[in-house]
C-alpha positions in Angstrom: -13.5 -0.7 -7.6 -10.5 -1.7 -9.0 -9.9 -5.2 -9.3 -7.8 -7.9 -11.2 -7.9 -7.6 -15.2 -8.6 -3.7 -14.4 -5.6 -1.3 -15.4 -4.5 0.0 -12.3 -5.5 3.8 -11.8 -2.7 6.1 -11.4 -2.3 8.6 -8.4 0.3 11.1 -7.5 0.9 11.7 -3.5 3.9 12.2 -1.3 6.7 9.9 -0.3 6.3 9.0 4.1 9.0 11.0 4.8 10.1 14.4 6.1 11.5 15.4 3.0 8.0 15.6 1.2 9.5 14.2 -2.1 6.7 13.2 -4.4 5.0 9.9 -5.8 4.1 9.3 -8.5 2.9 5.6 -9.3 3.8 6.1 -12.9 7.7 6.5 -12.3 7.2 3.1 -10.8 5.0 1.0 -13.9 7.2 -1.3 -16.4 9.9 -2.0 -14.1 8.2 -5.1 -12.4 5.5 -5.6 -10.3 4.2 -3.0 -7.9 2.3 -4.1 -4.9 0.2 -1.3 -3.1 -0.6 -2.5 0.3 -3.4 0.1 1.7 -3.6 0.4 5.3 -6.1 3.0 7.4 -3.4 4.1 9.6 0.2 4.6 11.2 0.8 3.2 15.0 -2.6 1.1 14.9 -1.9 -2.2 16.0 -3.4 -3.9 12.5 -1.2 -1.8 10.5 2.1 -2.7 12.7 1.2 -6.3 11.7 0.8 -5.6 8.1 3.6 -3.4 7.7 6.1 -5.3 9.5 5.0 -8.7 8.0 5.5 -7.2 4.8 9.0 -5.6 5.7 9.6 -9.7 6.9 8.8 -10.6 3.4 10.7 -8.0 1.6 13.5 -9.6 0.4 11.3 -12.0 -1.5 9.0 -9.9 -2.9 12.6 -8.0 -4.2 13.4 -11.2 -5.5 10.6 -11.6 -7.6 11.3 -8.0 -8.7 8.4 -6.6 -7.1 8.7 -2.7 -5.5 6.8 -2.9 -2.6 4.6 0.6 -1.5 2.5 0.9 2.1 -0.1 3.5 1.3 -2.2 5.7 4.0 -3.6 8.8 4.5 -1.5 9.5 7.4 0.8 12.5 7.1 4.2 12.1 5.9 6.0 13.2 9.3 3.7 10.3 11.0 4.7 7.4 8.0 8.2 8.5 8.6 8.6 8.2 12.4 6.2 4.8 11.6 9.3 3.5 9.3 11.9 4.6 12.0 9.7 3.0 14.7 9.5 -0.1 12.7 12.2 -0.8 10.4 10.7 -0.9 7.6 12.5 -0.6 4.6 10.0 0.1 1.9 8.4 3.2 0.9 5.1 4.7 2.5 3.2 6.8 0.4 1.4 9.7 2.3 -2.2 9.9 0.5 -3.0 13.4 2.6 -5.7 14.4 -0.1 -7.3 10.9 -0.7 -6.4 10.5 -4.5 -5.1 7.1 -4.4 -7.7 6.0 -2.0 -10.5 7.1 -3.7 -9.1 5.9 -7.1 -9.1 2.5 -5.5 -12.4 2.7 -3.9 -11.5 2.0 -0.6 -12.1 5.2 1.6 -13.6 4.4 4.7 -14.2 6.2 8.7 -13.9 4.2 11.7 -15.4 6.5 13.9 -14.4 4.8 17.1 -10.8 5.6 16.0 -11.7 9.1 14.8 -10.6 8.1 11.4 -12.5 9.6 8.8 -11.3 9.4 5.0 -9.1 6.9 5.6 -7.9 3.5 3.4 -9.5 0.3 3.9 -7.0 -2.4 4.3 -6.3 -3.6 0.6 -3.7 -5.1 -1.5 -3.3 -4.8 -5.1 -0.7 -6.6 -7.2 0.0 -4.7 -10.8 2.1 -6.4 -14.0 4.7 -4.1 -15.7 1.8 -3.7 -18.1 0.0 -1.2 -15.7 -2.8 -4.0 -15.3 -4.1 -5.3 -12.0 -3.6 -8.9 -11.5 -4.2 -9.8 -8.2 -6.5 -8.0 -5.3 -7.6 -8.2 -1.9 -9.9 -5.9 0.1 -10.9 -6.7 3.2 -13.8 -7.4 5.0 -13.0 -6.1 8.1 -9.6 -3.3 8.1 -8.9 -5.3 11.4 -7.8 -8.8 9.0 -4.4 -9.2 7.3 -4.2 -10.3 3.3 -2.8 -13.6 3.0 0.8 -12.5 2.2 2.2 -15.8 0.5 -1.3 -15.6 -1.7 0.5 -11.7 -2.8 4.0 -13.3 -3.0 2.6 -15.9 -5.1 0.8 -12.8 -7.4 4.3 -11.1 -8.5 6.4 -13.9 -8.8 3.5 -14.9 -11.7 3.5 -11.5 -13.2 
């Protein structure tokens, strides 16, 4: 599993909009800290809570020079609707192929909800050199990260 001190795994995916724009994490490394917030599924209560909580702190992340991305296996269309429904201004990344989810060793199934091959809830902060400077992986995907700890990590990066 990717963890603090490791070089951040790179990946490509799709920006979560109906435009199907390509996303390459390499395009975002080097300009300041990057935060990847992996979540199991759009429109589920814990995921909604997390993405809204991150949105509420977006100004603080941006003041620290950080770029924030939510990452899930949801389709770009679902993510676009999710962003619109909840006023999420940062980009969501649609990892339908699971490349990022597997690269960060986060793949899991939530059979009760019919979700297979989705991301466990996790947050990684990556510095401008591409090194992971903070990692948190949920013991239970209904848990949320310590948002202040994530912010502290990017402010120190």
